[in-house]
N, C-alpha and C positions, 0 to 999 in steps of 0.2 A: 393220533391214535384214537380209536373209539373209546368213549367214556371219559376222556380228558377234556377239561374246559380250556377255552382260549385264555391268554393272559389277561385280556380285558375283562372277561367274565369272572375270573378269579379275584380281580380287584374290586368288584362291585360289593358294596357294603351298606350297612345301615348305621347312621351316626346320629347322636343326640346333642343338643346344645342350644345356645341362644344366638339369634341373628342380630347383627348391627351393621351400621355404615353401608346401607344398600345404595348402590349407584343408580343413576338414570339408565334407561335402556340405550344401548350403544348399537351402532351399525344397522341402518334401516333395512339393508338387504338380508343380512343374516343376524337377526336381533339376539342380543344376549345382555346380561347385566351381572354385576359383581356384588359380593357381600362378604362379611366376615362372620365366622361361626366360632364361638367360644366352646371348645369341645375338649373335655377331659384335661382341663388346665392349659390347653394350647389354643392359640388364636389362629384358626385356619382360614385360608382364602377360599371363597366359594365362587365358582363361575357357573352361572345358570343359563341354559339355552332354551328353557321352556317359558316363553313370554307370557302365556296365559296364567302362570302362577305368580306373576310379579306383584299383584295386589296382596296375595296371601303372605308373601315375604315382607311387604311393607307393614301389614297389620301385625304380624308377629314381632316386628321391631318396635312398633309403637306401644304395644301392650307388654313387651318384654316376656312374651310367653315362650316356654321351652318348646322346641320343635324336634320332630324325628324326620330325618331325610333318608328315604329308603331307595335302594337300588342306585346308589351314587358310585362314581369312580373316585377312588382315593389314591393319590400319587404324590410322591415328594417333589417339591419344586426344584428345578435345575439351577435357579439363580441364587436362592438363599437357603436351600436345604429344608425349608418348612413344608408343611403338608398342604396340598391343594385338593379341594373337593369339587368335582365336576357333576353338576346337576343337569342331566340330559333329558331328552324327551320321554324316556321311559321311567324317569325317577318320579317319586311321589313325596309330598310333604304333609305331615299331620302334626297337630299340637298334642303334647302329653302333659299330664298333671304332675308327675314326679320324676325326677332324675336323681342319680346318685351324687352329683356334685353341685355345688352352689354356683350361682352366676356371679362372675367377677369380670367386669368390662376392663380389659387390659389396654384398650385404646383410649387415649386422652379425649375428654369431651371437648376441650378447646385446644387450639394450636399452642405449642410451647414457645416462649421467648428464649432464644438461645444466642450464644456467641458463635462466631464462625469457627473458632478453635474446637468447639464441641461437636461440629458436624461429622467428622470421621468416626466418632464413637457412637453416633446415633444408630439405632436399629432401623433398617430400611422400611419396616412396617409402620413406623411413626411418620406418616406421609406429610403432615402439615406442620409448618413452623412459622414463627414470626421473627423478623430480623431488623436491626437498625444498621444500615450500611451506607457507604459513600460510593457513588458511581465513579469508577476509576477510568474506564475505557470502553468504547463501543467496539466490540470485536467483529461483529457481523450484522448486516441489515438485509433482509430479504423477505421471502414468503415461503410457506410450507403448508402441506395438507395435514389437518388434524384428524382425530379418530372418527369424527362424524361427517367427514367428507368436505369440510369447508377449507378454502384456501385463504389462510390468514397471514397478516403481517407478522414477521418473526424478527426480533432483535436480540442479539446476545451481548451482554455486558460483562465486564469484570468488575465485581463489587468487593469491597473490603470494609472491615471494621478495625478496631484496635488490636484484635487478636489473630486475624487471618483473612484470607481472600478466597473467592470461589467464582465460578461462572454462573450467571443468571440469565435464563431465557425469558423474555417478556413477549407474550402473545397479544396481538391486537395493537390498536393505536393508543399508546400511553405517552403522556407528556413527562419525559424524564430528561434531565440535564446532567451532562458529565461534569463532575466536580462538586455536586450537591449531595447532601445527606437525605435519606428517606427511611421512613418506617414502612416495611413491606410485610403485610399479614397474609396468612393462608397461602404460603408458597409450598409447592410440592418438592419433596426430596427425590432425586433420581440417582441411579447408580449404573455406571457402565465401566466394566473392567476395573473394579475396585476403586473407581474415582467417582466421587459424589458431585452432583451439580444441583441447581435449583431451577424451578420452572413455575411461572404464574399459572393460576387456575381461574375459573369463572368467579370464584369468591375472593380473589386476591384484591387487596386495596393498597395503593401506593400513596403515601402522604409525606409531604415535605416537612422536615424537622431541622432544628438548629444543629450546628456542628457538634459531634460527639467526641472530638479529639483527633489526634494524629493517627492515621491508619498505618498498618504494617507496610513494609516495602513489598511491592508487587512485581513479579517477574512474568511478563506476558511474551510468549514466543512470536513476536511480530518481526518480519523481515521484508525488506524491499530489494528486489533484484530485477535486472534486465534479462528477459528471456525471449526465446523463440518458441512458438507453439509447434510441437512436432507430432503430437498425438491427440486425438479427440474422441470421446465417447459421449454421445448426446442422448439425453432422455427428454421426452416431451409429454406434456399432459394438457388437457383442455378443461376449461372451466366455463360455467354459464355466467350471465351478468350478475347473478347473486352470489358469486364466488364459491359455487359448489363444483366439486370435481365431476367431470363427465366420464362415464365408463363405457366400454364397448363402442367407442366412436368409430364410424366408418365414413371417411371424407367423401366418398362417392355418393353417399345417400343425401337426400335433400334435407333431412331433419335428424335430430338426436334427442333422446329422452333423458331428462334429469330425474334421477330417483329421489333426490332430496326435495326438489320443487314439485315433483309429480306433474311435469309439464314437458311437452314437446317444443323444441326450439329449432329455428333454422340453423343449418350447419354453418352458415356464414356468420351467425351470432356467437359461435363458440370462440373463446379467446385461448390462444396457444401460449403456454408457459414452458420455458426450456431450462434445463440444468445440464451440466456437463462435467465429466471427469477429464482433466487436461494433463498431458505430459509435457513438461517444459524443459528446454535446454538452455542453461544460462549462457550469457554472452561469453563468459570466460569459464573454463572448466568443463568436465565431461560428466558430472553427476546429474542425473535426470531427476527433476522434481515433479512429484505427483500431487495435484491439488484439485479441489472441486470449485466450481463457479456456478452461481445461481443466475436467474433470468435477468435481474437488474444489472449485474456486472457485465454479462455477455452483451446485452443490448447497448450498454454505454460505450463499448469498444467496437461494435459491429452493427452497421446500419443494415437493416433487413426489411424486405417487403412483408406485408401482412400475409401473403400467400406463399412465403418462402418455405421450401421443403426442407426436410431434415438433412438431405445431402447438400443443399445450398448452404445451410448454416455450417456444416462441417467444412466444406471447401472454403467458405469465407473466413473461418477461424484459422485454418491452416495457411491461408495466404496473407495473414496479417504480418506486418513488419516487426522489428524488434520492439517488444512491449515492456513497459515498466510495471511490474507486478508487486502489489502489497499483499502478503500472505500471513494469515494468523490461524494457527491450529489446522493447517492443511486446507484452509479455505481462502480463496482469493477474494479479498474485500475491495480491491481497487485494481483496475486494469486500464492503462492508457498508453498511447504510442510514445516511445522513448524519444526524447528530443536530444539529438547529438549536439555537443557544444560547437560553436562557430570557430573556424580557423581565422587567423589574422587577415588573410586576403578576403574571406567572406565578410568579416566585420567592416573592412574598408569599403567593399562594394555595397554593403547594406547602408553605410553612412552616406554614400554618394547617390543612392537610389532616389528617384523622384516619383512620388505616387500621384501627385496632382498635376494634370496637363497644364493648368494655368500657371504653374510655377516654372515651366520650361522657359529659359531665356532665349529670345530671338534676336540675333545680332543685327545691326543696321546694315544697309546696302553700302558696302565699302567703296563702290565706284564714286559715290558723292564726295569722298574724302581724298581721292587720289589726285596728286598734283602733277604726276608724270604722265604724259601722253602715251608713253610706251606701256606703262602698267595698265592704262585704260584699254589699249589695243589688245594686250594679252587677255585681259578680263573679258573683252567682247568676243574674242575668238573662243575662249573656253565656254562662254555662255551660249554659243550657237547650238541649236538643237541637233542631236546626233541622230543619224538615220538608223532605221531598224535593220535587223539582220535580214529580214525578208526583202527589204528594198535593195540591200547590198547584193543579195543572191540574184535578184532580177537583173541588175546591171551587169553582173558577170555573165549571165546566160546570153544577154543581148550581145555582149562583146564577142562571145564564141561564135554566135550566128553570123556576125559581120566577117569574121576571119574565114569561116567556111564559105 
């Protein structure tokens, strides 16, 4: 109706506060950055889409100057119920001299040292922590695309201390040994469906330390089962030689542009990486298992050409025989052809099999050892060369002609 504002316009406000914890600029195609604003006793998350104001945000943080953000969108967060402030291209920032409330930085200056039993009680906004843990198990090893478009190695471990255990995602190439204790600093706390996990950051350091004692008992849902692949849904992505994800790729074109490298590459230089969602039918039972598989696991079980199409990969997976699957948290960590046990007759034949032609025993000419002339005669008869079928047919035709 005329005269009424849209919901977005009604939410636009002016807020005052202090800025802190400003992130680097993310996403080269659609740049944005994040910060926290201490506003009226609450720590709000700010998402700013106006790249040209990035330096002003940084200067305000360094000088701890109070700021006014005008024409911003204020909305409650769907994940934690807190307030998010969206600083759009029509928003403006200015510094003020006096505001009604004092500045209190509620975010810790340094990451906190915690025990894993304290992790469920942590506020998700306390993003960085330090832990002393033992590497219990490698759950998954592969690659994935991160926020800036890079295709990085990704390894998921189960780690534990004397009070609890949790899943830790390690990005990049890190020298970590299962069964050893480590001090891991500046790890990020993540939450998905009320379950917290940890992830390394660019500032994370992993240092080997002496044993800190006996860890708690860990229950990791790992199962090994023989399955047939009955359903496949494949996703593919392409990366350049510098491990950046290539977008809007068209295979029929001679070149592709990498927005991260700002360079055109030959289409033949693009590297295809695949992942898939598989539906598995166990050898025994009718329950269908759904699990995900990454590029390394799929290629370990399926030999494919460099120019294999998506349909070739799907048909190749569906045609695989009975496979031995190792599954952890609905992710296939190992896939190999199932080896059926040998029967008794197969074992006997295998034991009698000769692989080296030099080991084949050639018996002597028995005619040299026969004392009976009759046996020699029989042997000489058997040793006469037999005539071919063509020769026998020719003889029969000649006999018919003579009769006629």
